[in-house]
C-alpha positions as CSV (number, residue, x, y, z in Angstrom):
1,M,38.7,-153.1,160.5
2,F,38.9,-150.6,158.2
3,Y,36.5,-148.0,159.7
4,R,38.0,-148.0,162.7
5,E,38.8,-144.4,164.7
6,N,42.1,-145.7,166.3
7,G,44.3,-142.4,166.4
8,Q,41.8,-140.1,165.3
9,F,42.4,-137.3,168.1
10,K,40.3,-134.6,168.5
11,T,42.0,-131.4,170.4
12,T,39.3,-128.4,169.2
13,Y,35.5,-127.8,168.9
14,R,36.0,-127.4,165.5
15,E,37.7,-130.4,164.9
16,D,34.6,-132.3,166.2
17,Q,32.1,-130.4,164.9
18,Q,33.1,-130.8,161.2
19,I,30.7,-132.4,158.5
20,F,32.3,-136.0,158.7
21,P,34.2,-136.2,162.2
22,I,35.6,-139.6,160.5
23,A,38.6,-139.2,158.3
24,Q,37.4,-142.1,156.3
25,D,34.1,-140.5,155.6
26,R,36.1,-137.6,154.8
27,W,38.3,-139.7,152.0
28,A,35.3,-141.7,150.5
29,I,33.3,-138.4,150.2
30,G,36.2,-136.5,148.5
31,A,36.5,-139.7,146.6
32,L,33.1,-140.1,145.2
33,I,33.1,-136.0,144.3
34,V,36.1,-136.5,142.5
35,F,34.6,-139.0,140.2
36,A,31.7,-137.5,140.0
37,F,33.1,-134.3,138.2
38,V,36.1,-136.6,136.4
39,G,35.4,-140.5,136.3
40,V,31.3,-140.2,135.2
41,P,31.8,-137.5,132.3
42,L,34.5,-139.8,130.9
43,L,32.2,-143.8,131.4
44,A,29.0,-142.8,131.1
45,D,27.1,-142.8,127.7
46,E,24.3,-140.5,126.7
47,Y,21.5,-142.9,127.6
48,L,22.9,-142.9,131.2
49,F,23.1,-139.3,131.6
50,R,19.4,-138.5,130.1
51,A,17.8,-141.5,131.7
52,I,19.5,-141.6,135.3
53,L,22.2,-139.3,136.1
54,I,20.4,-136.3,135.2
55,P,17.1,-136.9,136.5
56,F,18.5,-137.8,139.7
57,L,20.8,-134.9,140.2
58,I,17.7,-132.6,140.0
59,L,15.5,-134.5,141.7
60,A,17.5,-134.9,144.5
61,L,17.7,-130.9,144.8
62,A,14.1,-131.0,144.8
63,A,14.1,-133.9,147.6
64,I,16.7,-132.0,149.8
65,G,14.4,-129.1,149.6
66,V,11.0,-130.9,150.5
67,N,13.4,-132.6,153.3
68,L,14.2,-129.3,155.0
69,L,10.6,-128.3,155.4
70,V,9.2,-131.9,156.0
71,G,11.8,-133.7,157.9
72,Y,13.5,-131.2,159.6
73,C,10.6,-128.6,160.2
74,G,7.6,-131.0,160.3
75,Q,5.6,-129.4,158.3
76,I,3.6,-131.4,155.4
77,S,3.9,-130.4,152.1
78,L,2.2,-131.6,149.3
79,G,2.5,-128.3,146.8
80,S,6.6,-129.3,145.6
81,G,5.5,-129.5,142.5
82,A,3.5,-126.1,142.2
83,F,6.7,-124.5,143.5
84,M,9.1,-126.7,140.6
85,A,6.3,-125.1,138.3
86,V,6.8,-121.1,139.9
87,G,10.7,-121.7,139.7
88,A,10.5,-123.1,135.9
89,Y,8.1,-120.6,134.6
90,M,9.3,-117.5,136.1
91,A,13.3,-118.7,134.8
92,Y,11.7,-118.7,131.4
93,N,10.2,-115.3,131.9
94,A,13.2,-113.7,133.3
95,F,15.8,-115.9,130.9
96,T,13.6,-114.6,127.8
97,R,12.0,-111.2,128.5
98,I,14.9,-109.7,129.3
99,D,18.1,-109.3,127.1
100,G,21.2,-110.8,128.4
101,M,19.9,-112.9,131.4
102,P,23.0,-115.2,132.1
103,L,21.9,-118.8,132.9
104,I,22.5,-118.9,136.3
105,A,20.6,-115.6,137.8
106,A,17.4,-116.7,135.8
107,L,17.6,-120.0,137.6
108,L,18.0,-118.3,140.7
109,I,15.0,-115.6,140.1
110,G,12.9,-118.9,139.6
111,G,13.9,-119.7,142.9
112,L,13.1,-116.4,144.5
113,C,9.7,-116.4,142.8
114,A,9.0,-119.7,144.3
115,T,10.3,-118.6,147.7
116,V,7.3,-115.5,147.9
117,V,4.8,-118.3,146.7
118,G,6.1,-120.9,149.0
119,M,5.8,-117.9,151.7
120,F,2.4,-116.7,151.2
121,F,1.1,-120.7,151.0
122,G,3.5,-121.5,154.0
123,I,1.0,-118.8,156.2
124,P,-1.7,-121.3,157.0
125,S,1.1,-123.5,158.5
126,L,1.0,-120.5,161.8
127,R,-2.7,-121.8,162.5
128,V,-3.0,-125.5,161.1
129,K,-0.5,-128.6,160.9
130,G,-0.5,-131.9,159.9
131,L,-3.5,-133.3,157.5
132,Y,-4.8,-129.4,157.4
133,L,-1.5,-128.2,156.5
134,A,-1.3,-130.7,153.9
135,V,-4.5,-129.6,152.1
136,A,-3.6,-125.9,152.3
137,T,-0.2,-126.8,150.5
138,L,-2.0,-128.9,147.8
139,A,-4.2,-126.0,146.9
140,A,-1.0,-124.0,145.7
141,Q,-0.9,-127.3,143.6
142,F,-4.3,-126.8,142.0
143,F,-4.4,-122.8,141.7
144,C,-0.6,-123.0,140.2
145,D,-1.9,-125.5,137.6
146,W,-4.6,-123.2,136.7
147,A,-2.4,-120.3,136.1
148,F,-0.2,-121.5,134.4
149,L,-2.5,-123.4,132.1
150,R,-4.7,-120.3,131.8
151,I,-2.5,-117.4,132.0
152,G,-1.1,-116.5,128.9
153,W,1.8,-114.2,130.5
154,F,3.4,-116.8,131.7
155,T,4.0,-119.2,128.7
156,N,4.5,-115.9,126.9
157,Y,1.6,-116.2,124.9
158,T,2.3,-118.8,122.9
159,P,-1.0,-121.2,121.5
160,S,0.4,-124.1,122.3
161,G,0.8,-123.4,126.1
162,S,4.1,-124.9,126.0
163,V,7.5,-123.1,126.3
164,S,11.2,-124.2,125.6
165,V,14.5,-123.1,126.1
166,S,17.6,-123.5,124.2
167,N,21.5,-121.7,123.2
168,L,22.8,-122.1,127.0
169,S,25.4,-121.0,128.0
170,V,27.5,-120.1,131.4
171,L,30.1,-117.6,131.0
172,G,30.7,-118.7,127.3
173,W,31.0,-122.0,128.4
174,R,27.5,-123.9,125.9
175,I,25.6,-126.3,127.8
176,D,25.1,-128.4,124.7
177,T,25.8,-132.3,125.3
178,P,24.4,-134.4,128.0
179,A,27.6,-134.4,129.7
180,E,28.1,-131.0,130.2
181,K,24.4,-130.3,131.4
182,Y,25.3,-133.2,133.8
183,L,28.3,-130.9,135.1
184,F,25.9,-128.1,135.2
185,C,23.9,-129.6,137.1
186,L,26.1,-131.8,139.6
187,S,27.6,-128.2,140.2
188,F,24.3,-126.7,141.6
189,V,23.7,-129.8,143.8
190,A,27.6,-130.0,145.3
191,V,26.4,-126.5,146.1
192,F,23.3,-126.7,147.8
193,A,23.5,-129.8,149.2
194,L,26.9,-127.9,151.4
195,L,24.4,-125.3,152.0
196,A,21.7,-127.2,153.2
197,K,23.8,-129.7,155.5
198,N,25.3,-126.4,157.2
199,L,21.8,-124.6,157.5
200,V,20.5,-127.9,159.4
201,R,23.5,-127.5,161.6
202,S,23.2,-123.8,162.7
203,A,21.0,-122.1,165.0
204,I,17.8,-121.6,162.6
205,G,18.4,-125.5,161.9
206,R,18.0,-126.4,165.6
207,E,14.6,-124.2,166.1
208,W,13.3,-126.0,163.3
209,M,13.9,-129.6,164.3
210,A,12.9,-127.9,167.8
211,I,9.2,-126.9,166.2
212,R,9.1,-130.1,164.6
213,D,9.5,-132.3,167.6
214,M,6.9,-130.3,170.0
215,D,6.3,-126.5,169.3
216,V,4.9,-125.4,172.4
217,A,8.0,-126.0,174.2
218,A,9.5,-124.9,171.9
219,A,7.5,-121.3,172.4
220,V,8.0,-121.8,175.8
221,I,11.9,-121.6,175.3
222,G,12.2,-118.6,172.9
223,I,11.9,-120.0,169.5
224,R,9.8,-117.9,167.3
225,P,7.0,-120.5,165.7
226,M,6.3,-117.9,162.9
227,Y,9.6,-117.1,162.0
228,A,10.9,-120.4,162.3
229,K,7.8,-122.1,159.6
230,L,7.8,-118.8,157.3
231,S,12.2,-119.6,157.0
232,A,11.5,-123.1,156.5
233,F,8.7,-122.7,154.0
234,A,10.9,-119.7,152.2
235,V,14.3,-121.7,152.0
236,S,12.5,-125.0,150.9
237,S,10.9,-123.3,147.7
238,F,14.0,-121.4,146.9
239,I,15.6,-124.7,146.6
240,I,12.9,-126.6,145.3
241,G,12.8,-123.7,142.7
242,V,15.4,-123.8,141.6
243,A,15.1,-127.4,140.9
244,G,12.4,-126.8,138.9
245,A,14.1,-124.1,136.8
246,L,16.7,-126.8,136.1
247,W,14.6,-129.6,135.2
248,G,12.5,-127.2,132.8
249,F,15.8,-125.6,131.3
250,V,18.2,-129.0,131.4
251,H,16.2,-132.1,131.6
252,L,13.3,-131.0,129.5
253,G,14.1,-128.3,127.7
254,S,10.3,-128.0,126.7
255,W,7.3,-128.2,129.1
256,E,3.9,-127.5,129.8
257,P,2.3,-127.3,133.0
258,A,1.7,-130.9,133.1
259,A,5.0,-131.5,134.1
260,F,4.7,-130.0,137.6
261,S,1.0,-132.2,138.4
262,V,0.3,-132.9,141.7
263,D,2.0,-136.3,141.2
264,R,5.0,-134.8,141.1
265,S,4.4,-133.7,144.7
266,F,3.8,-136.6,145.6
267,Q,7.0,-138.1,144.2
268,L,9.1,-135.9,146.0
269,L,6.8,-136.8,149.1
270,F,7.8,-140.6,148.6
271,M,11.5,-139.6,147.7
272,V,11.4,-138.4,151.3
273,I,10.3,-140.8,153.0
274,I,11.9,-143.7,151.5
275,G,15.4,-141.5,151.4
276,G,14.7,-140.4,155.6
277,L,13.1,-137.6,156.7
278,G,15.6,-135.6,158.6
279,S,18.5,-136.2,156.5
280,I,20.3,-134.2,153.9
281,M,22.2,-138.1,152.7
282,G,18.6,-139.5,152.5
283,S,17.1,-137.4,149.7
284,F,20.2,-138.7,147.8
285,F,18.8,-142.2,148.6
286,G,15.4,-141.7,147.8
287,A,16.0,-140.1,144.4
288,A,18.3,-142.4,143.5
289,F,15.6,-145.3,144.5
290,I,12.8,-143.6,142.5
291,V,14.9,-143.0,139.5
292,V,15.9,-146.6,139.2
293,L,13.7,-148.7,140.2
294,P,11.1,-147.5,137.1
295,I,13.9,-148.4,134.8
296,F,14.8,-151.8,136.7
297,L,11.1,-152.9,136.6
298,N,10.9,-152.3,133.2
299,Q,13.8,-154.5,132.4
300,F,13.7,-156.9,135.3
301,L,9.4,-158.2,135.1
302,P,9.6,-158.9,131.2
303,W,12.3,-160.9,131.7
304,L,10.9,-162.8,135.1
305,G,7.5,-163.3,132.4
306,A,9.5,-164.6,129.7
307,L,11.1,-167.1,132.1
308,V,7.8,-168.7,133.2
309,G,6.4,-168.3,129.6
310,W,4.4,-165.4,130.4
311,E,4.1,-161.8,128.5
312,I,4.0,-158.6,130.5
313,S,2.9,-155.6,128.9
314,T,3.7,-152.3,129.7
315,A,0.6,-151.0,130.9
316,T,1.3,-154.1,133.7
317,V,4.8,-152.9,134.6
318,S,3.0,-149.5,134.7
319,H,0.8,-150.5,137.4
320,A,3.0,-152.7,139.3
321,E,5.6,-150.0,139.6
322,H,2.8,-148.1,141.6
323,M,1.9,-151.1,143.5
324,I,5.9,-151.4,144.3
325,F,6.0,-148.1,145.2
326,G,2.7,-147.7,147.2
327,A,4.4,-151.1,149.5
328,L,7.4,-150.1,149.9
329,I,6.5,-146.7,151.5
330,V,3.8,-148.8,153.6
331,W,6.8,-151.0,154.9
332,F,9.0,-147.9,155.4
333,L,6.7,-146.3,157.8
334,I,6.0,-149.4,159.7
335,V,9.8,-151.3,159.9
336,E,11.9,-148.5,159.1
337,P,10.1,-144.4,159.2
338,H,13.5,-143.3,159.1
339,G,14.3,-144.9,155.5
340,L,17.2,-146.0,153.9
341,A,19.3,-143.4,155.6
342,K,18.9,-144.8,159.1
343,L,19.7,-148.7,157.6
344,W,22.8,-146.6,156.2
345,S,23.8,-145.5,159.8
346,I,23.5,-148.4,161.4
347,G,25.8,-150.2,159.1
348,K,28.2,-147.6,159.4
349,Q,27.9,-148.1,163.2
350,K,28.2,-151.8,162.7
351,L,31.8,-151.3,160.7
352,R,33.2,-149.3,163.4
353,L,32.7,-152.4,165.8
354,W,33.2,-154.9,163.5
355,P,34.1,-158.0,163.7
356,F,33.0,-157.8,167.6
357,P,29.7,-158.3,168.1
358,H,29.0,-155.5,170.7
């Protein structure tokens, strides 16, 4: 009843092709953005910022990058953790070795370095695809893990092998408190999400989707597979690299190569599968699911065990978390391959006709 389009007339192509053609969607997204920038810093506490909101924003940004490559271009990648590591370590070197380097410039430099590495390891996509491409990108993960662990230059020759950053500021604005870190990450995510949404609606985005659906037919109609695939790797790696730099600088503050292991690559891929392949909104759904579920299980399983007289240990909760993740991935692949984003879309379509059954 409240989600009808009655009276919403569109008289130009620009109005018909806007990101949110329904007025209620524009109002809801506008209210959500205002609440995220104004309401959340006033209402949330330090635990909520550090444990949920900041990790959610950064992982959502990384999931957007993975979704551009896997969901929109159809190139399976298991090297996302390596690209995050490249972004973090190269941003660290730019920030510490160059005097007066602005924080945002260092983060973007980390993303550009991840772009170069992503394009290099994306070259095999010109000849292989599917499982073979996944193995080729997995090689990037193992190589970067070895490089950042064994080559001292990346860590500025620190004896412990870990690096740390502090005294973050942008144009005199000190980023010290959890609320300030949250707003800084939220600004990055809002900008990159808007750019990614417009990118997939552009000509290059349509080329990615044509390559994903049938690369031979795309080549026949004049789309260059080499350009489309490498551009997808480049854009995806850049966004993932910036997310990795934010993860190291803002969320961790101090990190070592284990922070960007192969587990991170699988985690990002799971986010995309659960949230929805080929959906920017699905990247946010998947990140929220992956971040919130472990916290929920850590609270719910011991409480459930106490009700029936069982004592559930932390190790049992950890194992249950992995089993539930695996079961949910299998369930989504069988029941709803397009993930939570598709369920959200179906719900919106039903609201447009409610209370009528057809």
